[in-house]
VOVEX-276352 format. One record per residue: residue number from 1; residue in one letter; y, z, x of N, C-alpha, C in turn. Coordinates in Angstrom, 2 decimals. Each point is the difference from the previous one (the first is absolute). Layout:
<nodes>
     i   aa      n_py      n_pz      n_px     ca_py     ca_pz     ca_px      c_py      c_pz      c_px
   NUM    A         Y         Z         X         Y         Z         X         Y         Z         X
...
</nodes>
This chain:
<nodes>
     i   aa      n_py      n_pz      n_px     ca_py     ca_pz     ca_px      c_py      c_pz      c_px
     1    M    222.13     78.72    -29.82      0.03     -0.03      1.45      1.23     -0.80      0.43
     2    I      0.81      0.60      0.85      1.22     -0.64      0.48     -0.30     -0.75      1.30
     3    K      0.60     -1.17      0.15     -0.22     -0.79      1.21      0.69      0.67      1.19
     4    D     -0.60     -0.21      1.19      0.55      0.62      1.21      1.43     -0.43      0.26
     5    D      0.30     -1.29     -0.22      1.36     -0.49      0.25      1.02      0.77     -0.84
     6    K     -0.31      0.17     -1.27      0.90      0.72     -0.90      0.12      1.46      0.42
     7    G     -1.11      0.61      0.36      0.02      1.39      0.45      0.84      0.18      1.24
     8    R     -0.16     -0.90      0.97      0.80      0.06      1.23      1.48     -0.17     -0.31
     9    E      0.30     -0.94     -0.91      1.39     -0.25     -0.38      0.63      1.26     -0.62
    10    L     -0.72      0.63     -0.92      0.51      1.21     -0.64      0.13      1.14      1.00
    11    H     -0.99      0.13      0.87      0.05      1.03      1.04      1.21     -0.21      0.90
    12    D      0.24     -1.25      0.37      1.16     -0.33      0.84      1.30      0.39     -0.70
    13    K      0.10     -0.34     -1.28      1.21      0.33     -0.76      0.26      1.51     -0.01
    14    V     -1.05      0.75     -0.32      0.18      1.45     -0.13      0.31      0.64      1.35
    15    T     -0.57     -0.52      1.08      0.29      0.57      1.32      1.40     -0.35      0.48
    16    R      0.60     -1.03     -0.58      1.38     -0.37      0.33      1.01      0.68     -0.93
    17    G     -0.50      0.85     -0.87      0.89      0.76     -0.88      0.39     -0.70     -1.28
    18    E     -0.65     -1.13     -0.30      0.31     -0.72     -1.23     -0.66      0.70     -1.19
    19    K      0.65     -0.06     -1.15     -0.55      0.59     -1.22     -1.00     -0.96     -0.62
    20    L     -1.09      0.56     -0.50     -1.01     -0.80     -0.68      0.04      0.32     -1.49
    21    S     -0.38     -0.99     -0.78     -0.11      0.23     -1.44     -1.23      0.86     -0.25
    22    E     -0.12      0.50     -1.22     -1.18      0.81     -0.35     -1.28     -0.80      0.20
    23    E      0.03     -1.26     -0.42     -1.18     -0.86      0.16     -0.33     -0.19      1.48
    24    E      1.03     -0.23      0.81     -0.23     -0.19      1.43     -0.52      1.29      0.64
    25    N      0.55      1.13     -0.41     -0.51      1.29      0.50     -1.48      0.17     -0.30
    26    Q     -0.38     -0.35     -1.22     -1.40      0.12     -0.39     -0.87     -0.96      0.82
    27    Q      0.49     -1.22      0.20     -0.75     -0.96      0.81     -0.17      0.51      1.44
    28    L      1.08      0.58      0.53     -0.08      0.53      1.37     -0.98      1.16      0.08
    29    E      0.03      0.88     -0.97     -0.95      1.11     -0.03     -1.43     -0.52     -0.08
    30    N     -0.22     -1.02     -0.82     -1.33     -0.61     -0.09     -0.42     -0.60      1.33
    31    W      0.94     -0.65      0.67     -0.30     -0.63      1.29     -0.35      1.08      1.03
    32    Y      0.78      1.08      0.01     -0.31      1.12      0.91     -1.40      0.54     -0.28
    33    A     -0.35      0.12     -1.27     -1.32      0.50     -0.37     -1.08     -0.95      0.51
    34    Q      0.25     -1.32     -0.11     -0.95     -0.99      0.51     -0.18      0.17      1.51
    35    Q      1.12      0.18      0.70     -0.06      0.16      1.45     -0.79      1.26      0.36
    36    D      0.26      1.08     -0.72     -0.74      1.26      0.24     -1.49     -0.20     -0.22
    37    K     -0.34     -0.71     -1.08     -1.41     -0.25     -0.32     -0.66     -0.82      1.11
    38    M      0.69     -1.04      0.46     -0.55     -0.84      1.07     -0.22      0.84      1.26
    39    E      0.97      0.86      0.30     -0.13      0.85      1.18     -1.20      0.93     -0.15
    40    A     -0.12      0.60     -1.17     -1.11      0.92     -0.25     -1.35     -0.72      0.11
    41    E     -0.02     -1.27     -0.32     -1.24     -0.77      0.07     -0.25     -0.55      1.40
    42    G      0.91      0.30      0.92     -0.22     -0.43      1.38      0.48     -1.40      0.32
    43    H      0.94     -0.51     -0.78      0.52     -1.34      0.24      1.32      0.05      0.75
    44    Q      0.03      0.78      1.04      1.24      0.19      0.75      0.56     -1.32      0.54
    45    D     -0.85     -0.88      0.51      0.47     -1.27      0.54      0.68     -0.84     -1.08
    46    A     -0.58     -0.02     -1.18      0.59     -0.77     -1.10      1.36      0.57     -0.38
    47    I      0.12      1.31      0.04      1.28      0.63     -0.32      1.04     -0.38      1.04
    48    Q     -0.36      0.11      1.26      0.95     -0.33      1.06      0.47     -1.45     -0.11
    49    E     -0.92     -0.90     -0.27      0.37     -1.40     -0.13      0.87     -0.25     -1.21
    50    S     -0.25      0.74     -1.08      0.83     -0.21     -1.18      1.38      0.61      0.16
    51    L      0.11      1.09      0.74      1.30      0.63      0.21      0.82     -0.72      1.07
    52    F     -0.68     -0.48      1.02      0.69     -0.58      1.14     -0.53     -1.39      0.35
    53    P      0.17     -0.96     -0.91     -0.53     -1.33      0.29      0.72     -0.63      1.18
    54    G     -0.76     -0.52      0.93      0.59     -0.69      1.15      0.66      0.90      1.01
    55    L     -0.15      1.30     -0.13      0.67      0.93      0.91     -0.47     -0.20      1.43
    56    Q     -1.28     -0.18      0.21     -0.53     -0.17      1.35      0.60     -1.24      0.65
    57    S      0.11     -1.09     -0.73      0.58     -1.21      0.59      1.49      0.19      0.29
    58    Q      0.69      0.78     -0.84      1.40      0.30      0.26      0.16      0.84      1.26
    59    I     -0.90      0.96      0.18      0.03      0.83      1.20     -0.26     -0.84      1.24
    60    E     -0.97     -0.88     -0.07     -0.32     -0.85      1.13      1.16     -0.93      0.34
    61    A      0.67     -0.53     -1.01      1.16     -0.87      0.24      1.12      0.79      0.65
    62    A      0.23      1.22     -0.46      1.05      0.84      0.58     -0.32      0.33      1.46
    63    L     -1.26      0.29      0.28     -0.40      0.28      1.38      0.18     -1.22      0.89
    64    A     -0.32     -1.17     -0.52      0.19     -1.23      0.78      1.48     -0.21      0.31
    65    Q      0.86      0.28     -0.96      1.45     -0.11      0.23      0.45      1.00      1.06
    66    L     -0.55      1.21     -0.05      0.36      1.01      0.99     -0.41     -0.43      1.41
    67    V     -1.17     -0.61      0.11     -0.46     -0.47      1.30      0.95     -1.08      0.53
    68    K      0.39     -0.95     -0.87      0.93     -1.05      0.42      1.34      0.58      0.42
    69    L      0.50      0.92     -0.80      1.29      0.61      0.29     -0.04      0.80      1.30
    70    T     -1.09      0.70      0.23     -0.16      0.76      1.24      0.02     -0.94      1.19
    71    G     -0.67     -1.13     -0.12      0.00     -0.99      1.08      1.40     -0.52      0.28
    72    R      0.76     -0.27     -1.05      1.38     -0.46      0.19      0.85      1.06      0.68
    73    I     -0.16      1.24     -0.42      0.76      1.10      0.60     -0.33      0.12      1.48
    74    Q     -1.26     -0.13      0.34     -0.41      0.09      1.40      0.61     -1.14      0.82
    75    K      0.06     -1.20     -0.57      0.61     -1.14      0.70      1.49      0.23      0.21
    76    V      0.69      0.49     -1.02      1.43      0.27      0.12      0.24      1.09      1.03
    77    A     -0.82      1.04      0.00      0.16      1.08      0.98     -0.21     -0.53      1.41
    78    A     -0.98     -0.86      0.20     -0.24     -0.58      1.32      1.18     -0.89      0.43
    79    E      0.51     -0.77     -0.92      1.17     -0.86      0.30      1.22      0.85      0.33
    80    N      0.20      1.08     -0.75      1.12      0.91      0.29     -0.12      0.59      1.40
    81    E     -1.20      0.40      0.38     -0.23      0.56      1.34      0.30     -1.05      1.07
    82    R     -0.44     -1.23     -0.24      0.26     -1.08      0.96      1.50     -0.22      0.16
    83    L      0.72      0.00     -1.13      1.45     -0.20      0.05      0.71      1.17      0.70
    84    R     -0.47      1.23     -0.23      0.58      1.15      0.69     -0.16     -0.14      1.51
    85    N     -1.20     -0.40      0.42     -0.26     -0.18      1.43      0.88     -1.11      0.58
    86    E      0.12     -1.09     -0.75      0.85     -1.11      0.45      1.46      0.43      0.12
    87    N      0.48      0.76     -0.99      1.38      0.51      0.04      0.21      0.92      1.19
    88    A     -0.96      0.86      0.27      0.11      0.91      1.14      0.07     -0.78      1.31
    89    A     -0.84     -1.04      0.11      0.02     -0.82      1.22      1.33     -0.73      0.14
    90    L      0.53     -0.53     -1.11      1.29     -0.71      0.05      1.13      0.96      0.36
    91    L     -0.02      1.20     -0.54      1.02      0.99      0.33     -0.06      0.37      1.48
    92    Q     -1.19      0.12      0.52     -0.15      0.33      1.42      0.54     -1.14      0.86
    93    R     -0.32     -1.24     -0.34      0.52     -1.15      0.77      1.51     -0.06     -0.07
    94    L      0.55      0.28     -1.19      1.45     -0.01     -0.16      0.67      1.07      0.83
    95    S     -0.59      1.19     -0.01      0.59      1.09      0.79     -0.07     -0.29      1.49
    96    Q     -1.04     -0.73      0.46     -0.09     -0.38      1.42      1.06     -1.03      0.37
    97    R      0.30     -0.89     -0.92      1.02     -1.03      0.24      1.40      0.63      0.06
    98    V      0.24      0.96     -0.86      1.31      0.65     -0.06      0.24      0.83      1.26
    99    N     -1.02      0.62      0.51      0.13      0.86      1.19     -0.01     -0.86      1.20
</nodes>
């Protein structure tokens, strides 16, 4: 039985196009067979956790960053609008002085 960490490592290597040794290929095939067996036995949650450890927390962290960034963008957009209005008012005052 191959450990999940080793199986994930080999899977990662092969999906990145790296060559595996014969022994590593056999280990990966064994790991795939283990995953298939777990799935067939209805252990889908265990498979997901072994394939994607911490994925949910990574997604939540990314979403939190997106929320912060969106807030900053909205503040910058509001400041830009305020500056545009101020510039328009200053241009109007200047044109009245010139005339």
